[in-house]
N, C-alpha and C positions, 0 to 999 in steps of 0.2 A: 804563836798565837794565839789562844786559844778563841775558839769561838763562843760570841754571844750568846749565843741561843743555843749552844748543846746543854742537854739533858733540862729540858723542858727551856721554861720563857724568867729567867731573871730580872731584877727587878731593871727599869731603863735608867734611872736615875744616876747608876756610878759608869756610865758608856764609856767617858770619857777617861777613867783608870784603864778600863780594859783594853781601849785600840792606841797604836801606834801611829796613826797615822795613816793606817795601808789600809788598800782593798779590804772590806768583809769577809768572811769566809761566808757567810749566810746574811740573806738579809734582815733588817733586824725590821718588823712589826712595830711604826711610831703616829700612833695616831692614824688618820689616813695614805699614811704615806710608809713607805720603807728606805729605812736611810742605808744608800750605800758602800758608801764609802767616805770617812772624815775628812776632808781638804784642807780647815785650817782649823786652826785654835787660839782664842787668845787671852787676854784678862777677861777677860768680861763674856765671853760663847764662845763656843766651838760650832764649825759651819760642817753642813754632808750634804753630799750632793745623795737628794733623791726623787724618787719615783711615786708621783703623786696618780692616785686612781678613783673614776667616777664613775657615771652610769653608761649605759653602753659600749663599753670600749674604751671612753679616754680614761688618755693617761698620757703624762710627761714629765720631763726632767724637772726639777729644781734643786733652790738651795734651802736648804731648813737651818738657819739659824737656834741654836737653844742655848739658852743661858744657863751657865757654869753654875752648879747647887751653892758654891760659896755668895753667892752675888745673890740665890733667889730667895738669901734666906734671910737678903734687908725689904723687908716690904716697902717700904719707900720709893727704894729706885724702882720695886714691881709696879707700883702703883705709875711711878712715873712715865716708865716704861710701855704702859701699857697706852697710857694718855700721849705720846710721844707715837707709837704706832699705828693707832688712830688716823692722827696729823699725816703721818710719812705715805698712806695708806691712799691717798686722795693725791700726791703727785703722781704725774702722768705726762712724760716727756721723757723724746727719746735718749740723753744724757743720765737718766738718774735710773738706777734698777729698780724695775717693779714689786714694790710690796704685795703680796696674793693676800695673806690669811693673819691672823695673830690666835694661838693657840693655846692650850694647856692639859699638858700630857702626863701625867700620874705626877702632880703638882712641877712639872718643867716648864718654863715658860718657852715660847718660840715664836717664832713668825718664819715662815714661807713665801721666798720672793723667788724673782724670775734668776733663771739659771745659763750664766755668763763663760761659755766656753773663751778662758785666756787666760793670760795672766794681769796683773795687778802691777802700781808703775812702781813701785819698789822694786818686784823683779826685773823688768826691764832695763831700771837707771842702772840695775848688777852688771844688767848682762853688759849691758854697751858699755862702762864701769873697766868690767874685767877686760874687754877688748878692746882698754885702750883710748876711747875715743869717745867726748858725749854726744847727745843724742845731733843727731844735723838741726841744723834751725828752722827749716820749714816743720819738719817732725814735731821737735818739741812746742813748736807758735800755733800748731794743726789740734795738736790732743789741749792746749793750754785753754783755744778756744772753744773746744764742746766740753771743757770742763766749767769754764764760763758762762756757758748757755742753760748748762743744768740749772747752777748756781742763779743766773738771774731770772730764770722762769722760779726755782722755788722761792728766792724773795720778794716777787711780785707775786705770791699765791696766796689768792682770798677766799673765805670761805662762801657758805652758799648764801647765805645775808650778806656776801660783798665786804667784810670786817676783814681785813689785812691781816696774817693769821701773824706775821713777823718774823716767820722765823731764819734761823742763821744755821748754818751747818755746825759750826766750831770742831769741826776735827777736819780739816781738810788737807789730807796728807796721799803720800805715793800709795800707803797703804789700802787707801780707801776709794783710786780709781784702777773702776776697771780697761783693760783694752781686750777686746775680743780677738778670736780669729776671723773673723768675719771686716773688720776696721773699725765696729765701734768702741764708743768711751761712755764711758758709764760709771757716774758715782752713788757709791755707796752710804750705808749708815747716813741718810737725813732724819732727822729728830731721835735717830737711836744715840749717836754720837752728844744731844744734847741733854738727852736726859742722866745718859754717863756725868754726866759733868755735876748732876745734882749729889748724887750717892755721896753718904759720906765715911760711910764704914769702909768704900771699895774704890774711893774715890784715887787714892793714891796707887792702888795698883792700874786702874784704868788707864791711865792718865799716862802712868810709866811709859817714855821709847817716844811720847807724842808732843813734847813740850817743845824741840823743835821747830812744831808747825801752828802754832802760837803766837798772836799779834801781841804788840807789848801793855793794848789792853787789857785782856785776855790775862795776860802773865802777874799785871798789878790786880785783877780783881776788880776790875771799873763796868761797869755798864758795855754790852757789844752790841754792835749790828751788823748789817749786812756788812762795813768796810771791813771786818776783822778778818769772816768770809779772802774777802781780798786781798790783806796782806797775804794769809796761806798759800793763796793762790798763785802769788806773786813770789813764795819761798819755792813752790812746787819747781816753778817756770825758771826762774834761777839756777835751783838744781840742775834739772834736765839740760840746760844751754851749758854749763859748765863741767858735768859730770863730778862734783863736789857739793859735800853738805854745807849749808849755808850758818845752822847753829847750833853748832854741834859742841861741848865742853867735857871735862876730864870726869865730872858731874853732874848729877840734876839740875845741884845750884848754880854751876857754872853757866852750865846751857839754857836756864831761866837768865840768869843775869845780864849774856849775851844778846838773846831776848828784846830785855826790858832796854837795853840801850841803842840795840838796832846796830849791834858791829858788824858793816859790811862793807866788802872788798870789790868796789864795781865789776861786773862779769865779766869784762873783756880782761881781766888780772890773769883768769883761770884759761878763756877761750878768746884770742883774737879773731875769731870769724864772725866774732859778735858785734855789727855796727852800731855806730853812736845813736842812732834812732832808736834801736831795741833796747841798747842799756839805760837810753834814758825810760823808756817806756817800763823793762822792769824795777828800777826804783822808781820809778812813780809806786808803784803799783806797791811798794817798801817802805812807805814815807812814814817817818816815824807820828808826825802828826794826821790822826787820820783828815783831817780838814784837807791836807794835803797830798793825800791820796787820789786814786780813783772814788769814786763815790756810788758806782754800782756795778758789777760785775761786768751789765754788756760794754761799759766803756772802756774796759780793759782789754776786750774781747774786740772790739772796733777797732781800738788802735793798732794791734795784732794784723788786724786785718788789714788795714792802711799801708801796715809797714812788710805784708807779704804783698800785696798788690805791687808797689814801688818797687820793692826787691826782689820780684821774682820768685819768689821763693814759694812756688807752692805747691800744695799737697792734697790730697783728696785720700777720702775714707781707703777706698781703691789702692793706694800705694800703702797707706798702712798696711790692708790686709797683705797685700803679699810682702809686706817687711817678717811681717809677724810670723804666717808660714813658714814661708825659710826661713825663721832664724831659729824657729822653736818644729822644727821639720821632723827627728826623729822623737821627741815629744809630741808632738798632735797626732803621728800616726798614730803612735801607743797608747793616746788617750781616747782616740776614734773609735779604735775598738776595741774598748773596754767599754765605754758609751753603746756601740752597737752591740752589744752582748748583753745591755740591761733591756733589749728589747724582749729579750726569749724570758726575763722574770715575769709575771704574773701574777694577781690579787689574789691573797688571799682565799676568797669564795669560787676560784677557780681551778686549784687544785696542780697538779701538777709536779714537774722532780724540784720548782723553784721554793713551794710553800714549805713557809717556817712551822717548825712543830708545835707551836703555838698561835692561838688567832693574836689580832694586834689585842691590845687593851684598849678598854672601853676611856673615849679622851673629851674634854672640851674643850669644844673649836669654834670660835667665833670668826665670820669671813665682816673683812671688815673693811669692806668695798661698799656699806653701808655704817657708816660707827655704829659702833652697840652701846646704848646708854649706858651712862658712868652711875652705878653705885651710891657713890659718895664724892665731895667735888674733888676737884684735883689740887694738890699745891700750888701756891704764887711759884713763876719763876725765880729760880736765885740767878742774879750775874755772871756770868762767866764760868 
């Protein structure tokens, strides 16, 4: 792979076309950051591990999520992305990844958010499945309870005037739940998923692969509320307990039909260790009628908590951290060494061997700890 900054400083906009998911040979200046390696890419954005610099030697690792060029051409989407990012930054909870900054670098909108060293639930699900066993009941309940805590906080978030923000995640899925090597459980893409659901030109590409985690009302295009997130959380819990995908068809259409009709086999069909009380909880979270479902994420949390106490399925953050470090011991050692090497990278003005051949370009960055005033009124929300 050619170095993205050899022979001068080429445009940063087509970075995704030049990288192959590996560590960059040289750090790429991007606004107030150095992009160190691309760690993920999806239909909407690419995510880089990056280093942020400030005054008096301040520095920290962050994740920089940059909107892909094909999405950046959709002005309506960008306006909604910016509006939702300003909402997401208000969320400050232990089980939600913190958003720090919204910026625009050479026409590419991005957000900088908390760097979480770990794996997403999809990788954990696959690791367990490849091992021939689903996630233990105690671990699955613990992780789901932490997701519920983050959801409940967001669902009840109010603005400075005391008005309910009415936040709905709309994309609760294993890919959007991160588990750190310290045993932390973090929900990501709050608000961003909501903005993604409104896009016109990019909607199919963004939603592809996530149909299996939608609620029936979401599939039907009906107005949705927090109970839609509860259903999606129920899907995640079902899959962790069984080691099987719940709603998956031969095509997107068949998957949508399975969700629409809520075609579910009891989880104990796949895992006989699931007790009747836990099965009842899972199936209530997955009720087709929203009125029969848990009305709040914290209600699902509380019933899971009561179950683990009664069944003796105790689990803690320490237990999760121990398992994560053991399961990914080799990868953790390699990644920790890589992260340690990033400490030697100096900011542009400091010079040194790690300094790139050209200084960072000028950027337009907005710290959204305090929402910036809007230039025009944001479009009204579009259901589902």
